[in-house]
N, C-alpha and C positions, 0 to 999 in steps of 0.2 A: 713382620710383625716384628717389635724395636725388642731387641737382648732385652731391656727392662719389663717392660710389657712380658715377654715370653716366659720367662724367670718366676712372674706373678702367678701366670696363668700357669703353667709347671706346680707352682705350687699349689695351688685351688687344688688343684686334681687330685695331687697327693695328699692334700689333706680330705679329699671324699673318702677316699680309701682308706685314708686312717680312723677315718669317723666311724663310715660301714664296717669297717672290720671291729669295727669298737660294739657297734649294732646300734651307733646311733644315729638312726637316719634321718633324722631332723636337720641333723650339723651336718651332716653329709649330702645334703640336697641343697644349703645353704650352701655351703663350697662350691656344686658343679653351677647352680645360678650363679653366682658369684665369675667362675669361671668363661661361660655363656655369654655376659656382659662383656667379659673383655675381648671374647673371641668374637665378635659380631662382621667386624668388618674385615672378616680374613677366615678365604673359604674352606682353607683344611680343619684350623684350628675349632672353627667351627661345627663343620660335621661331624669332628672329634667327640663335641662333649654333647650333644644330641643322640648318638650315637652310646655315649658315658648315660649320658638318661636315660632312653631305653631299656640297657642292659640292668639300670638299678630298676627299671622298672618293672624289668623282669622276674629279676630276684625276689622282689621284695611282693612279686605277686597281683603288681599294680594295674590291672585291665584300663583301668582310664588313662593314666600314667602312660601304659604300652600308648593305646592305640593312639592320645595324643601326639605322643611324639615320630608318629611315621611319616606325616605330612611334614613335619615339623623337619624332618630330615631333609629329606624329600628337596623340601625347599631353601635349606639352609646354604649350600652352595651358590643356588642364583641370586635369593639375597644381598649374599657379603660382594658379589660378582658386581650385581649394579648398584651397591649403595642403599636399596631397599628395606635393608633389614633395621626392623626398629630400635632406636636409640635407645638400650636403658633395660631393653625386655629380659623377665629374667628367664624365658623358653620354658616353660614348663604347660605340664595343657590345663591350668587352672589359670590361666592368663591368654586373651587373642594373640595370634599367632601375629599380625599386626599390629599390637596396640604398643607406641611410646611410655616409656615409664623413664621414673627420676632413677639416677645416675648415684651410687652409693658415693657421700665424700670420697672414700678413699682412695675408688676404682674412676671417679670423675678426676682429679688430678693425671693418675697415669694416663691415659685417655686422650689428656689436651697433646693437641702441637707443641715441640720441644719450644718454640721462641714463647709458646703460655703458660709455661709451666714455672717459669724463672719468677 
């Protein structure tokens, strides 16, 4: 993961943690989803986000999300390694595991190769 991408990824995870500590579940989840979009091409970070989503669901006692994160956690690394993780997918149980989605404009710019970001 490039340094700029890693910095934004870490910021999203930190923002999720902060929002959750302020009991703002919706904002915390949004930051986890954004971190997921940034992590999809990188097995370690991708698994880490799904682990955080699983833990979040556990703390919220959200059985649907908890159960939905189990296969995602198992498929995250292989999906990243093979390039089959669906671009833009937000990673929650409310969307299909293989469903591509639009990438937010600010994240899209970060995800483009360096030669295209100019």
